[in-house]
A tleap script that builds the chain and sets N, CA, C and O, in Angstrom:
source leaprc.protein.ff14SB
mol = sequence {
  NASP CYS GLU ALA LEU ALA ALA ILE GLN LEU
  PRO ASP SER LEU LEU LEU ILE ASP GLY GLY
  ALA PHE SER GLY CYS ASN SER LEU THR GLU
  ILE THR VAL PRO LYS HIE VAL THR VAL ILE
  GLY PRO GLY ALA PHE SER TYR CYS ARG ASN
  LEU LYS THR ILE ASN LEU HIE ASN GLY ILE
  THR GLU ILE GLY GLU GLY ILE ILE ASN SER
  CYS ALA GLY PRO VAL ALA ILE ASN PHE ARG
  GLY THR MET ALA GLN TRP LYS ALA ILE SER
  ARG MET ASN PRO TRP TYR ASP PHE LYS THR
  GLU CYS VAL ILE HIE CYS SER ASP GLY GLU
  ILE VAL ASP GLN CILE
}
set mol.1.N position { -152.948 99.698 66.214 }
set mol.1.CA position { -153.272 98.338 65.812 }
set mol.1.C position { -151.996 97.506 65.869 }
set mol.1.O position { -150.997 97.844 65.234 }
set mol.2.N position { -152.035 96.413 66.633 }
set mol.2.CA position { -150.828 95.602 66.795 }
set mol.2.C position { -151.035 94.172 66.314 }
set mol.2.O position { -150.284 93.280 66.710 }
set mol.3.N position { -152.018 93.935 65.486 }
set mol.3.CA position { -152.334 92.577 65.064 }
set mol.3.C position { -151.148 91.861 64.431 }
set mol.3.O position { -151.012 90.650 64.606 }
set mol.4.N position { -150.287 92.562 63.706 }
set mol.4.CA position { -149.142 91.950 63.037 }
set mol.4.C position { -147.880 91.941 63.894 }
set mol.4.O position { -146.855 91.416 63.458 }
set mol.5.N position { -147.925 92.506 65.097 }
set mol.5.CA position { -146.751 92.567 65.967 }
set mol.5.C position { -146.335 91.157 66.382 }
set mol.5.O position { -147.069 90.482 67.103 }
set mol.6.N position { -145.168 90.713 65.932 }
set mol.6.CA position { -144.703 89.355 66.219 }
set mol.6.C position { -143.740 89.308 67.402 }
set mol.6.O position { -143.664 88.291 68.093 }
set mol.7.N position { -143.007 90.386 67.644 }
set mol.7.CA position { -142.036 90.426 68.735 }
set mol.7.C position { -141.877 91.863 69.201 }
set mol.7.O position { -142.065 92.804 68.430 }
set mol.8.N position { -141.530 92.020 70.468 }
set mol.8.CA position { -141.293 93.361 71.003 }
set mol.8.C position { -140.277 93.263 72.131 }
set mol.8.O position { -140.300 92.326 72.929 }
set mol.9.N position { -139.389 94.245 72.183 }
set mol.9.CA position { -138.414 94.370 73.267 }
set mol.9.C position { -138.858 95.554 74.119 }
set mol.9.O position { -138.743 96.704 73.696 }
set mol.10.N position { -139.357 95.278 75.303 }
set mol.10.CA position { -139.819 96.342 76.193 }
set mol.10.C position { -138.630 96.927 76.946 }
set mol.10.O position { -137.725 96.187 77.334 }
set mol.11.N position { -138.616 98.237 77.160 }
set mol.11.CA position { -137.478 98.862 77.847 }
set mol.11.C position { -137.417 98.485 79.324 }
set mol.11.O position { -138.449 98.330 79.977 }
set mol.12.N position { -136.207 98.342 79.841 }
set mol.12.CA position { -136.017 98.016 81.255 }
set mol.12.C position { -136.563 99.097 82.181 }
set mol.12.O position { -136.824 98.830 83.354 }
set mol.13.N position { -136.736 100.300 81.674 }
set mol.13.CA position { -137.235 101.411 82.491 }
set mol.13.C position { -138.751 101.362 82.695 }
set mol.13.O position { -139.292 102.134 83.486 }
set mol.14.N position { -139.433 100.471 81.998 }
set mol.14.CA position { -140.890 100.361 82.097 }
set mol.14.C position { -141.296 99.923 83.501 }
set mol.14.O position { -140.713 98.991 84.056 }
set mol.15.N position { -142.308 100.603 84.084 }
set mol.15.CA position { -142.762 100.302 85.440 }
set mol.15.C position { -144.131 99.640 85.485 }
set mol.15.O position { -144.475 98.994 86.475 }
set mol.16.N position { -144.918 99.797 84.415 }
set mol.16.CA position { -146.304 99.336 84.400 }
set mol.16.C position { -146.677 98.935 82.980 }
set mol.16.O position { -146.281 99.589 82.015 }
set mol.17.N position { -147.441 97.856 82.860 }
set mol.17.CA position { -148.032 97.513 81.571 }
set mol.17.C position { -149.518 97.839 81.712 }
set mol.17.O position { -150.240 97.199 82.477 }
set mol.18.N position { -149.951 98.840 80.964 }
set mol.18.CA position { -151.332 99.318 81.057 }
set mol.18.C position { -152.335 98.251 80.627 }
set mol.18.O position { -152.008 97.337 79.869 }
set mol.19.N position { -153.551 98.387 81.123 }
set mol.19.CA position { -154.632 97.518 80.718 }
set mol.19.C position { -154.830 97.572 79.219 }
set mol.19.O position { -154.863 98.649 78.626 }
set mol.20.N position { -154.963 96.389 78.601 }
set mol.20.CA position { -155.197 96.304 77.170 }
set mol.20.C position { -154.010 96.661 76.300 }
set mol.20.O position { -154.159 96.775 75.083 }
set mol.21.N position { -152.837 96.842 76.885 }
set mol.21.CA position { -151.668 97.315 76.143 }
set mol.21.C position { -151.352 96.474 74.907 }
set mol.21.O position { -150.985 97.022 73.867 }
set mol.22.N position { -151.489 95.164 75.007 }
set mol.22.CA position { -151.170 94.288 73.881 }
set mol.22.C position { -152.390 93.501 73.410 }
set mol.22.O position { -152.252 92.515 72.687 }
set mol.23.N position { -153.553 93.924 73.808 }
set mol.23.CA position { -154.786 93.233 73.432 }
set mol.23.C position { -154.927 93.177 71.909 }
set mol.23.O position { -154.803 94.191 71.222 }
set mol.24.N position { -155.187 91.976 71.400 }
set mol.24.CA position { -155.380 91.807 69.964 }
set mol.24.C position { -154.109 91.657 69.151 }
set mol.24.O position { -154.162 91.641 67.921 }
set mol.25.N position { -152.963 91.546 69.817 }
set mol.25.CA position { -151.698 91.338 69.103 }
set mol.25.C position { -151.601 89.851 68.740 }
set mol.25.O position { -150.889 89.089 69.394 }
set mol.26.N position { -152.310 89.460 67.711 }
set mol.26.CA position { -152.472 88.046 67.367 }
set mol.26.C position { -151.199 87.343 66.918 }
set mol.26.O position { -151.128 86.117 67.002 }
set mol.27.N position { -150.211 88.058 66.454 }
set mol.27.CA position { -148.969 87.429 66.001 }
set mol.27.C position { -147.938 87.295 67.117 }
set mol.27.O position { -146.914 86.635 66.940 }
set mol.28.N position { -148.198 87.907 68.247 }
set mol.28.CA position { -147.278 87.859 69.384 }
set mol.28.C position { -147.308 86.465 70.006 }
set mol.28.O position { -148.373 85.984 70.395 }
set mol.29.N position { -146.146 85.810 70.104 }
set mol.29.CA position { -146.089 84.462 70.666 }
set mol.29.C position { -145.446 84.416 72.042 }
set mol.29.O position { -145.704 83.500 72.823 }
set mol.30.N position { -144.607 85.408 72.340 }
set mol.30.CA position { -143.898 85.423 73.622 }
set mol.30.C position { -143.658 86.861 74.036 }
set mol.30.O position { -143.414 87.732 73.201 }
set mol.31.N position { -143.731 87.098 75.347 }
set mol.31.CA position { -143.414 88.431 75.855 }
set mol.31.C position { -142.656 88.281 77.169 }
set mol.31.O position { -142.989 87.439 78.003 }
set mol.32.N position { -141.645 89.104 77.335 }
set mol.32.CA position { -140.881 89.147 78.574 }
set mol.32.C position { -141.162 90.485 79.239 }
set mol.32.O position { -140.926 91.549 78.667 }
set mol.33.N position { -141.669 90.404 80.454 }
set mol.33.CA position { -141.990 91.607 81.219 }
set mol.33.C position { -140.714 92.089 81.904 }
set mol.33.O position { -140.090 91.331 82.646 }
set mol.34.N position { -140.316 93.345 81.663 }
set mol.34.CA position { -139.073 93.870 82.258 }
set mol.34.C position { -139.083 93.822 83.787 }
set mol.34.O position { -140.139 93.814 84.419 }
set mol.35.N position { -137.886 93.792 84.359 }
set mol.35.CA position { -137.709 93.567 85.798 }
set mol.35.C position { -138.264 94.658 86.700 }
set mol.35.O position { -138.474 94.409 87.887 }
set mol.36.N position { -138.512 95.869 86.176 }
set mol.36.CA position { -139.024 96.941 87.024 }
set mol.36.C position { -140.548 97.063 86.995 }
set mol.36.O position { -141.121 97.841 87.757 }
set mol.37.N position { -141.203 96.302 86.123 }
set mol.37.CA position { -142.670 96.322 86.073 }
set mol.37.C position { -143.202 95.628 87.316 }
set mol.37.O position { -142.800 94.507 87.627 }
set mol.38.N position { -144.102 96.292 88.023 }
set mol.38.CA position { -144.713 95.687 89.211 }
set mol.38.C position { -146.196 95.396 89.002 }
set mol.38.O position { -146.769 94.561 89.703 }
set mol.39.N position { -146.824 96.081 88.040 }
set mol.39.CA position { -148.260 95.929 87.811 }
set mol.39.C position { -148.530 95.633 86.338 }
set mol.39.O position { -148.007 96.300 85.445 }
set mol.40.N position { -149.359 94.618 86.108 }
set mol.40.CA position { -149.848 94.305 84.761 }
set mol.40.C position { -151.341 94.591 84.779 }
set mol.40.O position { -152.092 93.948 85.513 }
set mol.41.N position { -151.768 95.546 83.980 }
set mol.41.CA position { -153.150 96.009 83.990 }
set mol.41.C position { -154.129 95.016 83.380 }
set mol.41.O position { -153.723 94.072 82.702 }
set mol.42.N position { -155.434 95.234 83.624 }
set mol.42.CA position { -156.482 94.345 83.129 }
set mol.42.C position { -156.423 94.168 81.609 }
set mol.42.O position { -156.242 95.132 80.866 }
set mol.43.N position { -156.577 92.930 81.168 }
set mol.43.CA position { -156.644 92.637 79.741 }
set mol.43.C position { -155.372 92.921 78.970 }
set mol.43.O position { -155.410 93.042 77.745 }
set mol.44.N position { -154.245 93.030 79.659 }
set mol.44.CA position { -152.994 93.434 79.009 }
set mol.44.C position { -152.645 92.572 77.793 }
set mol.44.O position { -152.164 93.094 76.787 }
set mol.45.N position { -152.880 91.263 77.875 }
set mol.45.CA position { -152.527 90.356 76.776 }
set mol.45.C position { -153.758 89.626 76.235 }
set mol.45.O position { -153.627 88.585 75.590 }
set mol.46.N position { -154.931 90.156 76.488 }
set mol.46.CA position { -156.157 89.495 76.030 }
set mol.46.C position { -156.241 89.485 74.508 }
set mol.46.O position { -155.730 90.381 73.837 }
set mol.47.N position { -156.883 88.471 73.987 }
set mol.47.CA position { -157.078 88.312 72.539 }
set mol.47.C position { -155.771 88.202 71.755 }
set mol.47.O position { -155.735 88.498 70.560 }
set mol.48.N position { -154.705 87.782 72.420 }
set mol.48.CA position { -153.446 87.471 71.728 }
set mol.48.C position { -153.512 85.985 71.390 }
set mol.48.O position { -152.982 85.150 72.124 }
set mol.49.N position { -154.146 85.672 70.311 }
set mol.49.CA position { -154.515 84.293 69.965 }
set mol.49.C position { -153.334 83.326 69.855 }
set mol.49.O position { -153.507 82.125 70.063 }
set mol.50.N position { -152.149 83.823 69.535 }
set mol.50.CA position { -150.982 82.948 69.391 }
set mol.50.C position { -149.991 83.058 70.540 }
set mol.50.O position { -148.899 82.494 70.468 }
set mol.51.N position { -150.352 83.769 71.588 }
set mol.51.CA position { -149.454 83.923 72.737 }
set mol.51.C position { -149.263 82.578 73.429 }
set mol.51.O position { -150.233 81.927 73.818 }
set mol.52.N position { -148.017 82.173 73.579 }
set mol.52.CA position { -147.698 80.883 74.200 }
set mol.52.C position { -146.887 81.016 75.474 }
set mol.52.O position { -146.936 80.138 76.335 }
set mol.53.N position { -146.122 82.133 75.609 }
set mol.53.CA position { -145.211 82.258 76.739 }
set mol.53.C position { -145.192 83.688 77.272 }
set mol.53.O position { -145.075 84.648 76.512 }
set mol.54.N position { -145.311 83.810 78.600 }
set mol.54.CA position { -145.129 85.090 79.287 }
set mol.54.C position { -144.036 84.874 80.319 }
set mol.54.O position { -144.154 83.998 81.175 }
set mol.55.N position { -142.973 85.664 80.245 }
set mol.55.CA position { -141.869 85.576 81.195 }
set mol.55.C position { -142.008 86.705 82.209 }
set mol.55.O position { -141.999 87.883 81.853 }
set mol.56.N position { -142.138 86.322 83.484 }
set mol.56.CA position { -142.330 87.297 84.563 }
set mol.56.C position { -141.234 87.155 85.606 }
set mol.56.O position { -140.777 86.047 85.886 }
set mol.57.N position { -140.816 88.265 86.176 }
set mol.57.CA position { -139.848 88.257 87.268 }
set mol.57.C position { -140.615 88.190 88.598 }
set mol.57.O position { -141.842 88.299 88.617 }
set mol.58.N position { -139.902 88.015 89.682 }
set mol.58.CA position { -140.557 87.849 90.979 }
set mol.58.C position { -140.893 89.159 91.679 }
set mol.58.O position { -141.279 89.139 92.848 }
set mol.59.N position { -140.759 90.301 90.999 }
set mol.59.CA position { -141.123 91.589 91.593 }
set mol.59.C position { -142.536 92.045 91.249 }
set mol.59.O position { -142.961 93.119 91.674 }
set mol.60.N position { -143.264 91.237 90.483 }
set mol.60.CA position { -144.648 91.576 90.141 }
set mol.60.C position { -145.476 91.581 91.421 }
set mol.60.O position { -145.405 90.640 92.211 }
set mol.61.N position { -146.261 92.636 91.626 }
set mol.61.CA position { -147.086 92.717 92.827 }
set mol.61.C position { -148.581 92.634 92.534 }
set mol.61.O position { -149.370 92.305 93.419 }
set mol.62.N position { -148.979 92.934 91.277 }
set mol.62.CA position { -150.402 92.936 90.943 }
set mol.62.C position { -150.630 92.523 89.494 }
set mol.62.O position { -149.950 92.988 88.580 }
set mol.63.N position { -151.606 91.638 89.310 }
set mol.63.CA position { -152.020 91.206 87.972 }
set mol.63.C position { -153.491 91.548 87.823 }
set mol.63.O position { -154.320 91.122 88.628 }
set mol.64.N position { -153.812 92.316 86.795 }
set mol.64.CA position { -155.174 92.772 86.578 }
set mol.64.C position { -156.099 91.688 86.045 }
set mol.64.O position { -155.663 90.609 85.646 }
set mol.65.N position { -157.355 91.999 86.052 }
set mol.65.CA position { -158.400 91.087 85.596 }
set mol.65.C position { -158.225 90.744 84.119 }
set mol.65.O position { -157.948 91.620 83.300 }
set mol.66.N position { -158.387 89.463 83.783 }
set mol.66.CA position { -158.439 89.016 82.402 }
set mol.66.C position { -157.199 89.245 81.568 }
set mol.66.O position { -157.315 89.531 80.376 }
set mol.67.N position { -156.000 89.130 82.156 }
set mol.67.CA position { -154.803 89.462 81.368 }
set mol.67.C position { -154.603 88.547 80.163 }
set mol.67.O position { -153.992 88.960 79.176 }
set mol.68.N position { -155.107 87.308 80.223 }
set mol.68.CA position { -154.944 86.416 79.062 }
set mol.68.C position { -156.294 85.917 78.550 }
set mol.68.O position { -156.374 84.826 77.985 }
set mol.69.N position { -157.336 86.690 78.739 }
set mol.69.CA position { -158.641 86.309 78.206 }
set mol.69.C position { -158.571 86.080 76.706 }
set mol.69.O position { -157.926 86.835 75.978 }
set mol.70.N position { -159.238 85.038 76.256 }
set mol.70.CA position { -159.393 84.707 74.830 }
set mol.70.C position { -158.080 84.453 74.108 }
set mol.70.O position { -157.981 84.672 72.901 }
set mol.71.N position { -157.076 83.995 74.837 }
set mol.71.CA position { -155.870 83.490 74.195 }
set mol.71.C position { -156.140 82.025 73.869 }
set mol.71.O position { -156.812 81.336 74.636 }
set mol.72.N position { -155.626 81.544 72.745 }
set mol.72.CA position { -155.924 80.180 72.311 }
set mol.72.C position { -155.330 79.132 73.248 }
set mol.72.O position { -155.911 78.062 73.432 }
set mol.73.N position { -154.184 79.434 73.836 }
set mol.73.CA position { -153.552 78.539 74.788 }
set mol.73.C position { -152.970 77.292 74.134 }
set mol.73.O position { -153.152 77.079 72.936 }
set mol.74.N position { -152.282 76.481 74.900 }
set mol.74.CA position { -151.966 76.753 76.296 }
set mol.74.C position { -150.936 77.878 76.426 }
set mol.74.O position { -150.133 78.104 75.521 }
set mol.75.N position { -150.971 78.572 77.551 }
set mol.75.CA position { -150.039 79.656 77.829 }
set mol.75.C position { -149.145 79.229 78.990 }
set mol.75.O position { -149.634 78.825 80.045 }
set mol.76.N position { -147.831 79.321 78.786 }
set mol.76.CA position { -146.865 79.032 79.841 }
set mol.76.C position { -146.430 80.355 80.452 }
set mol.76.O position { -146.000 81.266 79.745 }
set mol.77.N position { -146.545 80.454 81.762 }
set mol.77.CA position { -146.039 81.621 82.476 }
set mol.77.C position { -144.782 81.170 83.205 }
set mol.77.O position { -144.838 80.362 84.132 }
set mol.78.N position { -143.649 81.704 82.768 }
set mol.78.CA position { -142.373 81.399 83.410 }
set mol.78.C position { -142.129 82.472 84.460 }
set mol.78.O position { -141.765 83.605 84.146 }
set mol.79.N position { -142.339 82.087 85.715 }
set mol.79.CA position { -142.235 83.026 86.836 }
set mol.79.C position { -140.915 82.793 87.557 }
set mol.79.O position { -140.651 81.688 88.031 }
set mol.80.N position { -140.089 83.825 87.641 }
set mol.80.CA position { -138.767 83.703 88.264 }
set mol.80.C position { -138.853 83.886 89.774 }
set mol.80.O position { -138.153 84.711 90.362 }
set mol.81.N position { -139.710 83.113 90.372 }
set mol.81.CA position { -139.896 83.139 91.815 }
set mol.81.C position { -140.488 81.809 92.257 }
set mol.81.O position { -140.679 80.902 91.447 }
set mol.82.N position { -140.772 81.705 93.532 }
set mol.82.CA position { -141.312 80.469 94.098 }
set mol.82.C position { -142.836 80.426 93.964 }
set mol.82.O position { -143.473 81.426 93.632 }
set mol.83.N position { -143.402 79.252 94.228 }
set mol.83.CA position { -144.859 79.121 94.213 }
set mol.83.C position { -145.483 80.021 95.288 }
set mol.83.O position { -146.548 80.597 95.070 }
set mol.84.N position { -144.828 80.140 96.437 }
set mol.84.CA position { -145.335 81.015 97.500 }
set mol.84.C position { -145.342 82.475 97.046 }
set mol.84.O position { -146.283 83.210 97.346 }
set mol.85.N position { -144.309 82.898 96.330 }
set mol.85.CA position { -144.273 84.268 95.808 }
set mol.85.C position { -145.377 84.484 94.777 }
set mol.85.O position { -145.998 85.546 94.749 }
set mol.86.N position { -145.625 83.484 93.930 }
set mol.86.CA position { -146.708 83.591 92.947 }
set mol.86.C position { -148.048 83.764 93.654 }
set mol.86.O position { -148.850 84.618 93.276 }
set mol.87.N position { -148.283 82.965 94.663 }
set mol.87.CA position { -149.557 83.012 95.388 }
set mol.87.C position { -149.740 84.325 96.150 }
set mol.87.O position { -150.867 84.708 96.464 }
set mol.88.N position { -148.632 85.017 96.450 }
set mol.88.CA position { -148.699 86.284 97.181 }
set mol.88.C position { -149.036 87.475 96.282 }
set mol.88.O position { -149.356 88.554 96.781 }
set mol.89.N position { -148.968 87.287 94.968 }
set mol.89.CA position { -149.281 88.378 94.033 }
set mol.89.C position { -150.763 88.692 94.105 }
set mol.89.O position { -151.595 87.785 94.089 }
set mol.90.N position { -151.090 89.950 94.182 }
set mol.90.CA position { -152.484 90.383 94.158 }
set mol.90.C position { -153.024 90.184 92.747 }
set mol.90.O position { -152.564 90.821 91.800 }
set mol.91.N position { -154.005 89.291 92.618 }
set mol.91.CA position { -154.590 88.999 91.304 }
set mol.91.C position { -156.072 89.340 91.350 }
set mol.91.O position { -156.810 88.876 92.221 }
set mol.92.N position { -156.489 90.158 90.396 }
set mol.92.CA position { -157.898 90.512 90.298 }
set mol.92.C position { -158.665 89.294 89.796 }
set mol.92.O position { -158.212 88.616 88.874 }
set mol.93.N position { -159.801 89.014 90.380 }
set mol.93.CA position { -160.598 87.857 89.958 }
set mol.93.C position { -161.631 88.255 88.946 }
set mol.93.O position { -162.286 89.283 89.116 }
set mol.94.N position { -161.804 87.486 87.904 }
set mol.94.CA position { -160.839 86.469 87.480 }
set mol.94.C position { -159.720 87.106 86.669 }
set mol.94.O position { -159.961 88.044 85.909 }
set mol.95.N position { -158.517 86.610 86.822 }
set mol.95.CA position { -157.398 87.134 86.030 }
set mol.95.C position { -157.275 86.396 84.720 }
set mol.95.O position { -156.333 86.613 83.958 }
set mol.96.N position { -158.236 85.517 84.459 }
set mol.96.CA position { -158.298 84.721 83.246 }
set mol.96.C position { -159.753 84.461 82.918 }
set mol.96.O position { -160.639 84.889 83.657 }
set mol.97.N position { -160.017 83.758 81.808 }
set mol.97.CA position { -161.404 83.593 81.363 }
set mol.97.C position { -161.934 82.165 81.429 }
set mol.97.O position { -162.968 81.869 80.830 }
set mol.98.N position { -161.260 81.287 82.132 }
set mol.98.CA position { -161.687 79.900 82.318 }
set mol.98.C position { -161.687 79.091 81.022 }
set mol.98.O position { -162.266 78.005 80.991 }
set mol.99.N position { -161.060 79.579 79.958 }
set mol.99.CA position { -161.011 78.869 78.688 }
set mol.99.C position { -159.590 78.516 78.286 }
set mol.99.O position { -159.376 77.559 77.542 }
set mol.100.N position { -158.640 79.259 78.757 }
set mol.100.CA position { -157.248 79.096 78.348 }
set mol.100.C position { -156.508 78.228 79.357 }
set mol.100.O position { -156.523 78.509 80.555 }
set mol.101.N position { -155.863 77.175 78.872 }
set mol.101.CA position { -155.050 76.343 79.745 }
set mol.101.C position { -153.757 77.090 80.046 }
set mol.101.O position { -153.141 77.681 79.159 }
set mol.102.N position { -153.360 77.051 81.307 }
set mol.102.CA position { -152.189 77.813 81.726 }
set mol.102.C position { -151.352 76.989 82.697 }
set mol.102.O position { -151.883 76.334 83.595 }
set mol.103.N position { -150.032 77.031 82.503 }
set mol.103.CA position { -149.105 76.405 83.439 }
set mol.103.C position { -148.166 77.495 83.921 }
set mol.103.O position { -147.528 78.179 83.120 }
set mol.104.N position { -148.084 77.655 85.239 }
set mol.104.CA position { -147.173 78.625 85.825 }
set mol.104.C position { -145.947 77.849 86.295 }
set mol.104.O position { -146.036 77.031 87.210 }
set mol.105.N position { -144.806 78.111 85.664 }
set mol.105.CA position { -143.545 77.450 86.011 }
set mol.105.C position { -142.824 78.331 87.027 }
set mol.105.O position { -142.387 79.435 86.702 }
set mol.106.N position { -142.706 77.843 88.240 }
set mol.106.CA position { -142.006 78.568 89.307 }
set mol.106.C position { -140.667 77.878 89.569 }
set mol.106.O position { -140.428 76.773 89.082 }
set mol.107.N position { -139.808 78.524 90.329 }
set mol.107.CA position { -138.484 77.957 90.592 }
set mol.107.C position { -138.547 76.665 91.403 }
set mol.107.O position { -137.608 75.869 91.375 }
set mol.108.N position { -139.646 76.451 92.125 }
set mol.108.CA position { -139.760 75.259 92.973 }
set mol.108.C position { -140.935 74.348 92.583 }
set mol.108.O position { -141.359 73.511 93.380 }
set mol.109.N position { -141.449 74.505 91.388 }
set mol.109.CA position { -142.528 73.626 90.953 }
set mol.109.C position { -143.447 74.325 89.961 }
set mol.109.O position { -143.196 75.449 89.525 }
set mol.110.N position { -144.532 73.612 89.619 }
set mol.110.CA position { -145.493 74.141 88.642 }
set mol.110.C position { -146.884 74.206 89.234 }
set mol.110.O position { -147.262 73.405 90.089 }
set mol.111.N position { -147.634 75.184 88.756 }
set mol.111.CA position { -149.039 75.314 89.109 }
set mol.111.C position { -149.803 75.215 87.787 }
set mol.111.O position { -149.578 76.005 86.870 }
set mol.112.N position { -150.695 74.252 87.701 }
set mol.112.CA position { -151.470 74.062 86.477 }
set mol.112.C position { -152.869 74.608 86.722 }
set mol.112.O position { -153.499 74.314 87.738 }
set mol.113.N position { -153.332 75.393 85.792 }
set mol.113.CA position { -154.638 76.017 85.919 }
set mol.113.C position { -155.380 75.878 84.610 }
set mol.113.O position { -154.794 76.085 83.548 }
set mol.114.N position { -156.645 75.536 84.658 }
set mol.114.CA position { -157.475 75.530 83.461 }
set mol.114.C position { -158.195 76.858 83.461 }
set mol.114.O position { -159.179 77.043 84.178 }
set mol.115.N position { -157.707 77.774 82.663 }
set mol.115.CA position { -158.253 79.123 82.707 }
set mol.115.C position { -158.757 79.591 81.373 }
set mol.115.O position { -159.247 80.714 81.258 }
savepdb mol mol.pdb
quit
């Protein structure tokens, strides 16, 4: 149970964030995905009602279905890559629930999504 988890430092050695790994962590407001993670599993951050910021590096290759489902939003995704790199990531449809407002901040601009 991670409902009271307010902050977490993930190890740099982490390669994958499993599906549902942080689901229901309602006190979590920000998470930084370590540089070696390439895959974020389905529902990884779903039901994190206070999640406001996800920091991602440009080595992410796959984002699972519904990673931010039922987050109160808005959620800012700070992506350390270009808009073209973001668009090249394999994203399972839908990777969101059409309820959470999301802004993806890339090095060369922003992508606004109503998710």
